[in-house]
MDAnalysis code that builds the backbone (N, CA, C; Angstrom):
import MDAnalysis as mda
import numpy as np

u = mda.Universe.empty(297, n_residues=99, atom_resindex=np.repeat(np.arange(99), 3), trajectory=True)
u.add_TopologyAttr("name", ["N", "CA", "C"] * 99)
u.add_TopologyAttr("resid", np.arange(1, 100))
u.add_TopologyAttr("resname", ["ALA", "THR", "ALA", "ARG", "LYS", "ASP", "ALA", "GLY", "SER", "GLY", "ALA", "GLY", "SER", "ARG", "SER", "TRP", "GLU", "ALA", "GLU", "CYS", "LEU", "VAL", "VAL", "TYR", "GLY", "ALA", "LEU", "GLN", "PHE", "GLY", "LEU", "ALA", "LEU", "PHE", "PHE", "VAL", "ASP", "CYS", "ALA", "ARG", "ALA", "GLY", "GLU", "GLN", "ARG", "THR", "GLY", "ARG", "ILE", "LEU", "ALA", "LEU", "ALA", "LEU", "TYR", "ALA", "PRO", "ILE", "VAL", "LEU", "TYR", "ARG", "CYS", "VAL", "THR", "VAL", "ALA", "ARG", "GLN", "TRP", "PRO", "VAL", "ALA", "PRO", "THR", "THR", "LEU", "GLY", "THR", "GLY", "VAL", "LEU", "GLU", "ILE", "ALA", "LEU", "LEU", "PHE", "GLY", "ALA", "LEU", "ALA", "ALA", "TRP", "TRP", "ARG", "LEU", "ARG", "ALA"])
u.atoms.positions = np.array([
    [-25.823, 18.714, 0.150],
    [-25.392, 17.325, 0.058],
    [-23.883, 17.225, 0.232],
    [-23.130, 18.193, -0.299],
    [-21.663, 18.156, -0.171],
    [-21.230, 18.286, 1.280],
    [-21.855, 19.240, 1.995],
    [-21.478, 19.437, 3.406],
    [-21.746, 18.180, 4.221],
    [-22.865, 17.546, 3.961],
    [-23.197, 16.325, 4.667],
    [-22.212, 15.224, 4.332],
    [-21.854, 15.091, 3.090],
    [-20.887, 14.076, 2.670],
    [-19.530, 14.334, 3.331],
    [-19.110, 15.597, 3.350],
    [-17.825, 15.915, 3.931],
    [-17.772, 15.661, 5.421],
    [-18.886, 15.845, 6.105],
    [-18.915, 15.703, 7.552],
    [-19.289, 14.283, 8.010],
    [-19.778, 13.494, 7.095],
    [-20.292, 12.177, 7.452],
    [-19.212, 11.180, 7.808],
    [-19.648, 9.991, 8.124],
    [-18.689, 8.946, 8.502],
    [-18.727, 7.755, 7.534],
    [-19.552, 7.827, 6.498],
    [-19.669, 6.713, 5.572],
    [-18.608, 6.758, 4.468],
    [-18.555, 5.717, 3.665],
    [-17.598, 5.647, 2.574],
    [-17.777, 6.849, 1.662],
    [-16.691, 7.471, 1.299],
    [-16.745, 8.637, 0.441],
    [-16.678, 9.952, 1.205],
    [-16.848, 9.904, 2.505],
    [-16.796, 11.134, 3.279],
    [-15.336, 11.470, 3.620],
    [-15.111, 12.696, 4.023],
    [-13.776, 13.126, 4.415],
    [-13.299, 12.373, 5.653],
    [-14.208, 12.056, 6.564],
    [-13.843, 11.309, 7.759],
    [-13.374, 9.905, 7.377],
    [-14.092, 9.289, 6.463],
    [-13.731, 7.950, 6.007],
    [-12.368, 7.969, 5.317],
    [-12.162, 8.975, 4.471],
    [-10.860, 9.097, 3.785],
    [-9.743, 9.312, 4.777],
    [-9.954, 10.161, 5.776],
    [-8.940, 10.385, 6.799],
    [-8.637, 9.090, 7.571],
    [-9.663, 8.365, 7.898],
    [-9.484, 7.095, 8.633],
    [-8.661, 6.105, 7.808],
    [-8.992, 5.977, 6.536],
    [-8.248, 5.056, 5.669],
    [-6.792, 5.462, 5.538],
    [-6.548, 6.771, 5.385],
    [-5.177, 7.251, 5.260],
    [-4.379, 7.006, 6.527],
    [-5.016, 7.192, 7.694],
    [-4.324, 6.958, 8.942],
    [-3.950, 5.488, 9.089],
    [-4.939, 4.602, 8.889],
    [-4.679, 3.186, 9.048],
    [-3.660, 2.682, 8.019],
    [-3.846, 3.078, 6.751],
    [-2.935, 2.617, 5.711],
    [-1.535, 3.177, 5.927],
    [-1.451, 4.456, 6.290],
    [-0.154, 5.065, 6.543],
    [0.558, 4.400, 7.711],
    [-0.169, 4.113, 8.783],
    [0.436, 3.447, 9.932],
    [0.889, 2.027, 9.581],
    [0.103, 1.343, 8.761],
    [0.487, 0.002, 8.333],
    [1.790, 0.069, 7.539],
    [1.880, 1.001, 6.600],
    [3.102, 1.129, 5.797],
    [4.294, 1.472, 6.687],
    [4.106, 2.354, 7.645],
    [5.199, 2.725, 8.557],
    [5.633, 1.496, 9.390],
    [4.683, 0.768, 9.900],
    [5.001, -0.443, 10.664],
    [5.738, -1.478, 9.822],
    [5.328, -1.650, 8.575],
    [6.038, -2.566, 7.680],
    [7.461, -2.098, 7.434],
    [7.625, -0.784, 7.246],
    [8.975, -0.256, 7.039],
    [9.867, -0.578, 8.237],
    [9.355, -0.418, 9.440],
    [10.126, -0.750, 10.625],
    [10.464, -2.242, 10.659],
    [9.512, -3.077, 10.275],
    [9.763, -4.523, 10.216],
    [10.882, -4.850, 9.231],
    [10.797, -4.219, 8.040],
    [11.823, -4.482, 7.022],
    [13.208, -4.001, 7.473],
    [13.275, -2.886, 8.155],
    [14.559, -2.403, 8.704],
    [15.092, -3.414, 9.710],
    [14.201, -3.903, 10.576],
    [14.627, -4.904, 11.560],
    [15.128, -6.192, 10.888],
    [14.437, -6.607, 9.834],
    [14.895, -7.809, 9.099],
    [16.283, -7.562, 8.536],
    [16.520, -6.404, 7.969],
    [17.830, -6.093, 7.381],
    [18.914, -6.087, 8.466],
    [18.645, -5.485, 9.591],
    [19.638, -5.414, 10.670],
    [19.912, -6.777, 11.305],
    [18.916, -7.644, 11.315],
    [19.057, -8.966, 11.938],
    [19.590, -10.008, 10.948],
    [19.889, -9.594, 9.727],
    [20.378, -10.544, 8.754],
    [19.298, -11.422, 8.166],
    [18.058, -10.997, 8.269],
    [16.925, -11.770, 7.765],
    [16.365, -11.170, 6.466],
    [17.249, -10.828, 5.533],
    [16.807, -10.174, 4.300],
    [15.849, -11.040, 3.521],
    [16.072, -12.348, 3.514],
    [15.198, -13.252, 2.786],
    [13.762, -13.163, 3.319],
    [13.602, -13.148, 4.636],
    [12.276, -13.050, 5.236],
    [11.601, -11.745, 4.826],
    [12.344, -10.629, 4.885],
    [11.781, -9.354, 4.496],
    [11.382, -9.330, 3.033],
    [12.169, -9.921, 2.172],
    [11.882, -9.926, 0.745],
    [10.660, -10.775, 0.433],
    [10.560, -11.931, 1.055],
    [9.386, -12.791, 0.847],
    [8.129, -12.103, 1.338],
    [8.201, -11.471, 2.509],
    [7.029, -10.784, 3.020],
    [6.636, -9.622, 2.108],
    [7.608, -8.888, 1.625],
    [7.335, -7.761, 0.731],
    [6.589, -8.245, -0.529],
    [7.068, -9.331, -1.120],
    [6.411, -9.884, -2.311],
    [4.998, -10.402, -1.971],
    [4.893, -11.095, -0.839],
    [3.610, -11.647, -0.430],
    [2.578, -10.559, -0.158],
    [3.026, -9.407, 0.288],
    [2.113, -8.282, 0.555],
    [1.802, -7.480, -0.685],
    [2.833, -7.035, -1.399],
    [2.601, -6.041, -2.448],
    [2.102, -6.652, -3.770],
    [2.406, -7.883, -4.071],
    [1.872, -8.468, -5.313],
    [0.334, -8.534, -5.285],
    [-0.279, -9.091, -4.241],
    [-1.742, -9.099, -4.226],
    [-2.347, -7.681, -4.079],
    [-1.676, -6.803, -3.339],
    [-2.213, -5.445, -3.205],
    [-2.265, -4.754, -4.562],
    [-1.167, -4.868, -5.340],
    [-1.120, -4.224, -6.644],
    [-2.155, -4.856, -7.578],
    [-2.265, -6.154, -7.559],
    [-3.283, -6.818, -8.398],
    [-4.693, -6.342, -8.041],
    [-4.996, -6.340, -6.762],
    [-6.327, -5.933, -6.302],
    [-6.567, -4.447, -6.597],
    [-5.539, -3.605, -6.406],
    [-5.657, -2.188, -6.698],
    [-5.979, -1.953, -8.189],
    [-5.289, -2.652, -9.067],
    [-5.513, -2.487, -10.521],
    [-6.932, -2.905, -10.895],
    [-7.396, -4.024, -10.380],
    [-8.764, -4.480, -10.673],
    [-9.784, -3.494, -10.134],
    [-9.578, -3.046, -8.890],
    [-10.512, -2.117, -8.247],
    [-10.558, -0.788, -8.971],
    [-9.403, -0.225, -9.320],
    [-9.396, 1.048, -10.030],
    [-10.077, 0.917, -11.402],
    [-9.830, -0.177, -12.098],
    [-10.466, -0.378, -13.391],
    [-11.989, -0.484, -13.255],
    [-12.463, -1.145, -12.212],
    [-13.912, -1.322, -12.034],
    [-14.599, -0.104, -11.461],
    [-13.872, 0.701, -10.691],
    [-14.486, 1.844, -10.009],
    [-14.168, 3.199, -10.665],
    [-13.517, 3.173, -11.812],
    [-13.096, 4.413, -12.473],
    [-14.246, 5.354, -12.668],
    [-14.121, 6.639, -12.460],
    [-12.922, 7.376, -12.047],
    [-12.741, 7.316, -10.538],
    [-11.490, 7.396, -10.109],
    [-11.151, 7.383, -8.675],
    [-10.406, 8.652, -8.330],
    [-10.279, 8.890, -7.047],
    [-9.612, 10.102, -6.530],
    [-8.114, 10.051, -6.809],
    [-7.506, 11.223, -6.946],
    [-6.038, 11.278, -7.141],
    [-5.261, 10.594, -6.023],
    [-5.779, 10.643, -4.801],
    [-5.128, 9.949, -3.686],
    [-5.068, 8.454, -3.956],
    [-6.098, 7.905, -4.520],
    [-6.139, 6.469, -4.823],
    [-5.095, 6.136, -5.900],
    [-5.003, 6.965, -6.913],
    [-3.999, 6.725, -7.958],
    [-2.594, 6.889, -7.424],
    [-2.370, 7.910, -6.582],
    [-1.062, 8.114, -5.999],
    [-0.625, 6.950, -5.127],
    [-1.563, 6.446, -4.353],
    [-1.275, 5.282, -3.500],
    [-0.958, 4.083, -4.356],
    [-1.664, 3.930, -5.476],
    [-1.390, 2.823, -6.392],
    [-0.001, 2.914, -6.994],
    [0.415, 4.108, -7.346],
    [1.781, 4.301, -7.894],
    [2.813, 3.905, -6.840],
    [2.575, 4.319, -5.590],
    [3.486, 3.951, -4.494],
    [3.541, 2.439, -4.341],
    [2.395, 1.777, -4.382],
    [2.373, 0.302, -4.230],
    [3.100, -0.395, -5.381],
    [2.950, 0.109, -6.567],
    [3.662, -0.470, -7.715],
    [5.171, -0.304, -7.536],
    [5.588, 0.883, -7.079],
    [7.023, 1.115, -6.833],
    [7.531, 0.159, -5.753],
    [6.752, -0.048, -4.698],
    [7.169, -0.977, -3.650],
    [7.244, -2.394, -4.162],
    [6.318, -2.793, -5.031],
    [6.380, -4.111, -5.606],
    [7.607, -4.277, -6.481],
    [7.920, -3.282, -7.307],
    [9.125, -3.360, -8.142],
    [10.390, -3.417, -7.254],
    [10.383, -2.671, -6.164],
    [11.518, -2.746, -5.229],
    [11.654, -4.141, -4.634],
    [10.527, -4.755, -4.266],
    [10.560, -6.112, -3.713],
    [11.044, -7.104, -4.764],
    [10.588, -6.952, -6.001],
    [11.045, -7.844, -7.067],
    [12.535, -7.677, -7.328],
    [13.021, -6.438, -7.355],
    [14.461, -6.217, -7.552],
    [15.266, -6.823, -6.406],
    [14.784, -6.667, -5.199],
    [15.489, -7.249, -4.029],
    [15.483, -8.791, -4.137],
    [14.382, -9.339, -4.574],
    [14.282, -10.828, -4.706],
    [15.264, -11.305, -5.759],
    [15.336, -10.622, -6.911],
    [16.262, -11.044, -7.955],
    [17.712, -10.911, -7.517],
    [18.025, -9.887, -6.724],
    [19.384, -9.770, -6.187],
    [19.700, -10.910, -5.244],
    [18.716, -11.335, -4.473],
    [18.906, -12.454, -3.535],
    [19.214, -13.743, -4.303],
    [18.542, -13.937, -5.431],
    [18.696, -15.155, -6.195],
    [19.968, -15.158, -7.010],
    [20.547, -14.001, -7.285],
    [21.737, -13.900, -8.125],
    [22.986, -14.298, -7.385],
])
């Protein structure tokens, strides 16, 4: 059963995990490039608003999902920690903008 799960393409398989990591990683990298462009173009407000609009619901959904699906893989928890850090960074940037 383990070999089949590892080789399969359904949720929970190694292929599915690899696919999710690739798409999620590429999305994060693309967002980082967008935020760099916002900073260089003097559009910090746009970048900050987008960061809050993205990471607040992601963190909320991640917390609810982890609580409902516990136990989850260490990769899921690690990704959640990264998302929380990004949300705190967006909040700190927003507060600096307002000050």
